[in-house]
C-alpha positions as CSV (number, residue, x, y, z in Angstrom):
1,M,132.7,235.0,91.9
2,L,131.4,236.3,95.4
3,W,128.0,234.9,94.7
4,E,129.7,231.5,93.9
5,N,132.0,231.5,96.0
6,S,130.2,232.9,99.7
7,T,127.7,230.9,101.5
8,S,124.1,232.8,102.5
9,L,125.8,232.8,106.1
10,E,129.3,234.6,104.7
11,L,127.2,237.0,102.5
12,V,124.2,238.2,105.2
13,T,127.8,238.7,107.5
14,N,129.6,240.9,104.7
15,T,126.6,242.9,104.1
16,C,125.9,243.7,108.5
17,H,129.8,244.6,109.3
18,P,130.6,247.7,109.6
19,L,134.5,246.9,108.2
20,T,133.1,245.4,105.1
21,R,129.7,246.7,104.1
22,E,130.2,249.0,101.9
23,W,132.8,246.7,100.2
24,F,130.8,244.7,99.3
25,S,128.1,246.3,98.2
26,N,130.3,248.1,95.3
27,H,131.8,245.6,94.4
28,V,129.1,242.4,94.6
29,I,127.5,242.1,91.9
30,H,124.1,243.6,91.3
31,P,120.9,240.3,90.8
32,P,119.6,242.2,88.2
33,F,116.3,240.4,89.1
34,M,114.9,240.2,92.6
35,S,111.6,239.5,93.8
36,V,109.5,238.3,96.4
37,E,107.1,236.2,98.1
38,F,104.3,235.7,100.2
39,P,102.6,232.4,100.4
40,R,101.3,232.5,104.0
41,C,100.8,235.0,106.7
42,G,104.0,236.2,108.3
43,G,106.3,234.7,106.3
44,C,108.0,235.2,103.1
45,T,110.8,234.7,100.7
46,I,112.9,236.3,98.4
47,F,114.4,235.7,95.6
48,F,117.9,236.6,93.6
49,N,117.4,235.2,89.8
50,F,121.1,235.9,87.4
51,E,121.9,235.6,83.9
52,K,124.0,231.9,84.4
53,R,124.1,232.0,87.9
54,E,122.4,230.1,90.6
55,R,119.8,231.5,91.7
56,R,119.5,232.7,95.7
57,E,116.4,232.1,98.4
58,F,116.3,234.0,101.4
59,T,113.7,232.4,103.4
60,Q,112.1,234.7,106.4
61,E,109.5,232.3,109.1
62,D,108.2,233.7,112.3
63,L,110.2,232.5,115.0
64,W,108.4,230.4,117.1
65,G,111.2,228.2,118.9
66,R,112.9,226.8,116.4
67,G,115.3,224.0,118.2
68,D,118.8,224.4,118.9
69,A,120.1,225.8,115.6
70,P,122.8,229.1,115.7
71,V,121.3,232.1,116.7
72,V,122.5,236.1,115.5
73,D,121.8,239.0,116.1
74,F,122.5,241.9,114.3
75,Q,121.3,245.1,113.6
76,I,119.8,247.2,110.9
77,G,118.9,251.1,111.2
78,D,118.0,251.3,114.6
79,Q,116.1,248.4,114.8
80,W,117.8,244.9,115.9
81,M,117.1,241.2,115.2
82,C,117.4,238.1,116.8
83,E,117.8,234.8,114.0
84,V,118.1,231.8,113.8
85,I,119.9,230.8,110.9
86,H,119.3,227.4,108.6
87,Q,120.7,226.1,104.9
88,A,123.3,228.0,105.4
89,K,125.7,227.0,102.4
90,R,123.0,228.1,99.1
91,N,120.1,229.5,100.8
92,I,119.3,231.3,104.3
93,E,116.2,230.9,105.9
94,F,115.5,233.7,108.3
95,D,112.9,232.9,111.6
96,L,112.0,236.4,112.8
97,N,111.0,238.2,115.7
98,V,107.1,238.6,114.6
99,H,106.6,242.1,114.2
100,D,104.4,243.8,111.0
101,H,107.9,246.0,110.5
102,T,110.6,243.2,110.7
103,K,110.5,241.3,107.6
104,F,109.8,244.6,105.5
105,E,113.1,245.9,107.2
106,A,114.9,242.7,106.4
107,I,113.8,243.5,102.4
108,N,114.7,246.3,102.3
109,W,118.2,245.9,103.9
110,L,118.6,243.7,101.5
111,C,117.8,246.0,98.7
112,N,120.1,248.5,100.1
113,A,123.4,245.8,100.7
114,F,123.1,244.5,97.1
115,R,121.6,247.8,95.4
116,C,118.9,246.2,93.4
117,E,115.0,246.9,92.9
118,I,112.7,244.4,93.8
119,S,110.8,243.7,90.3
120,E,108.0,241.4,91.2
121,V,106.1,240.5,93.8
122,E,103.3,237.5,94.1
123,M,100.8,237.1,97.6
124,G,99.4,233.6,98.0
125,R,95.9,233.4,99.7
126,D,96.5,233.9,103.2
127,Y,98.9,237.5,103.5
128,D,98.0,239.7,106.4
129,E,96.6,242.8,106.8
130,S,100.5,244.0,107.2
131,V,101.2,243.0,103.7
132,M,99.0,245.1,101.6
133,K,100.1,248.5,103.7
134,W,103.2,247.9,102.4
135,P,104.4,250.9,100.0
136,Q,106.7,249.0,97.9
137,L,103.1,247.7,96.1
138,I,102.2,250.6,94.9
139,L,105.6,250.7,92.9
140,V,106.8,246.8,92.1
141,N,106.6,246.5,88.6
142,T,105.0,243.0,88.5
143,L,102.5,242.7,91.3
144,K,99.9,239.0,91.6
145,T,97.7,237.4,93.8
146,C,96.7,234.2,94.2
147,Q,93.5,234.5,95.3
148,A,92.4,237.7,96.2
149,Y,89.4,237.2,98.9
150,C,90.9,239.5,102.2
151,Y,91.3,243.1,102.6
152,P,88.9,243.8,99.2
153,D,88.6,247.7,100.0
154,R,92.0,247.9,100.6
155,L,93.1,245.4,97.5
156,V,90.9,248.6,95.1
157,E,92.5,251.1,97.1
158,L,95.8,249.7,95.8
159,V,95.1,248.8,92.2
160,E,94.1,252.1,91.6
161,K,97.3,253.8,93.5
162,R,99.2,251.3,91.1
163,Q,96.8,252.4,87.5
164,E,97.5,256.4,88.9
165,K,101.5,254.9,88.0
166,N,100.7,253.0,84.4
167,L,101.2,249.4,86.6
168,R,98.7,246.1,86.2
169,T,97.7,244.1,88.7
170,T,97.2,240.3,88.5
171,L,94.3,239.0,90.6
172,E,94.1,235.4,89.7
173,S,91.0,235.4,91.1
174,F,89.1,237.6,93.9
175,D,85.6,238.3,95.3
176,F,84.1,242.4,95.3
177,Q,80.6,242.3,97.4
178,K,80.6,246.4,97.1
179,P,80.1,247.6,94.0
180,V,83.3,248.9,92.2
181,R,84.0,251.5,89.1
182,T,84.8,250.3,86.1
183,R,88.0,252.4,85.0
184,F,89.1,249.3,88.3
185,F,89.0,246.5,85.2
186,Q,90.6,249.1,83.2
187,S,94.5,248.1,84.9
188,I,93.7,244.1,86.4
189,D,94.3,241.2,84.4
190,F,91.9,238.2,86.8
191,D,91.2,234.8,85.7
192,S,87.8,234.3,87.6
193,A,85.6,236.2,89.8
194,T,82.5,237.7,92.0
195,V,81.8,241.2,91.6
196,N,78.7,243.5,92.4
197,F,77.9,245.4,89.2
198,S,74.4,246.4,90.3
199,N,75.5,250.2,90.6
200,L,75.7,250.1,86.7
201,K,72.9,251.5,84.0
202,L,72.4,249.1,81.8
203,D,74.2,250.0,78.8
204,E,77.1,250.3,81.2
205,L,76.7,246.7,81.9
206,I,77.0,245.9,78.9
207,E,79.9,247.6,77.7
208,V,81.5,246.3,80.5
209,L,80.5,242.3,79.5
210,R,81.3,243.5,76.7
211,D,85.5,244.0,77.8
212,L,85.8,241.3,80.2
213,S,83.6,238.4,78.3
214,Q,86.9,238.4,76.1
215,R,89.6,238.9,78.9
216,C,88.7,236.6,82.1
217,R,87.3,232.6,82.4
218,R,84.7,233.1,84.6
219,M,82.4,235.5,87.0
220,H,79.6,235.8,89.4
221,V,77.9,239.0,88.4
222,K,75.3,240.9,90.6
223,T,73.1,243.3,88.6
224,K,70.3,245.7,89.2
225,Q,67.2,243.7,88.8
226,L,66.6,243.0,85.2
227,S,63.8,242.3,83.7
228,T,62.9,240.1,80.4
229,Q,62.9,243.2,77.9
230,D,66.7,244.3,79.6
231,L,68.0,240.8,78.7
232,E,66.6,241.1,75.5
233,T,68.7,244.7,75.3
234,I,71.9,242.2,76.3
235,K,71.4,239.8,74.1
236,T,71.1,242.2,71.0
237,G,74.0,244.2,72.8
238,L,76.3,241.5,73.0
239,N,75.5,239.8,70.3
240,L,74.3,236.9,71.4
241,D,71.8,233.7,70.9
242,D,68.8,231.9,73.0
243,F,70.2,228.9,74.5
244,L,67.5,226.7,72.7
245,N,68.7,228.5,69.2
246,V,71.9,226.8,69.8
247,E,72.5,222.8,68.5
248,A,72.1,220.5,70.6
249,A,75.9,219.2,70.6
250,I,76.7,222.7,72.4
251,Q,73.5,222.8,74.4
252,N,74.8,219.3,76.1
253,R,78.2,220.8,76.2
254,I,76.2,223.7,78.4
255,R,73.9,222.3,81.2
256,N,75.7,221.5,84.0
257,V,72.7,222.4,86.0
258,P,70.4,220.1,87.7
259,Q,67.0,219.8,85.8
260,E,65.1,221.4,88.8
261,Y,66.9,224.8,87.7
262,Y,66.0,225.5,83.9
263,A,62.9,227.0,84.8
264,R,64.3,229.7,86.6
265,I,67.4,230.0,84.3
266,K,67.4,232.3,80.9
267,T,70.6,230.9,79.1
268,L,72.7,233.1,76.2
269,V,75.3,232.4,74.3
270,S,77.9,233.9,72.1
271,L,79.8,231.5,69.7
272,Q,82.8,232.3,68.4
273,D,84.9,230.1,66.6
274,D,86.0,227.1,69.1
275,T,84.9,229.0,72.2
276,V,81.6,229.1,73.3
277,I,81.0,232.5,76.3
278,V,78.0,231.3,78.4
279,F,75.4,233.7,80.4
280,D,73.2,232.1,83.2
281,F,70.9,235.0,84.1
282,W,69.1,233.0,87.3
283,E,65.2,234.4,87.7
284,K,64.7,236.1,91.2
285,K,61.0,236.1,91.0
286,R,58.9,235.7,87.7
287,G,60.4,237.6,85.0
288,I,63.1,239.8,87.3
289,Y,66.8,239.2,87.3
290,N,69.4,240.2,89.5
291,Y,72.2,238.0,89.2
292,F,74.2,235.9,86.3
293,H,77.0,233.5,86.3
294,M,79.7,233.3,82.4
295,A,81.5,230.5,81.3
296,I,83.8,230.5,79.0
297,L,83.8,226.9,76.9
298,Q,86.6,225.4,75.2
299,N,87.0,222.5,73.1
300,D,86.9,220.4,76.9
301,P,83.8,220.9,78.6
302,R,85.3,220.8,81.7
303,N,86.8,224.2,81.1
304,V,83.6,225.5,83.2
């Protein structure tokens, strides 16, 4: 009843007022699912999802002078926050003073007020460094990133700490120029990546590719210098075919680079039912390769 009959402003007021705070927290229905999204630098949105009830949203944005909307000052712990409140009925928008700690204190306050835990965190492509330092990222059950191109060292450290707690991390796409340990990939799900495997021995590289070629759509990989014989070993280890040995229809789907590059590329192919896995090894100098591109083609060649 409280969620249906209270505006968002009333919910905030009741959780802040010393005479109603404890009663409210004890009697309000605890949201079964709480998630936080950081779609851009500075701001975030908190979602409360209910069964058979309308979802509630609390949006935080940096306070840069948002007009003549009502201003509310309230205290969280020993910190005071000045907030401009919009959309006071079903959802609420906080325009916060620009402090790294402010948004996280507000999130913790909501958790305490409604006695719920964060179930999911999702980060957009422009998250700031303060988000990476938030301890909750290590503990949340589901952590997703849109494009993990910022702060790669911190991201690797975060994934490894979550791995210690048997928690997986979803990285839609990422770019790691430095070598990372292969165990890093055991606890992540991803779609595409740029990675550095120059620290791997040939047998280790084959083992990693055997796993990752079944789990992602595209990879750009830097390796140690590979000889023509090394490529033959990879071909055997991954059960690949030479490009020229596959049928013409498959060849036409695979070739998506200009003609002048053909001589510099060694293409190996894996045919698995309705899937074609393509490895393009780029020649650094005659007989030496240190970079390749892997792509998975389904029915439509535009998926490459």
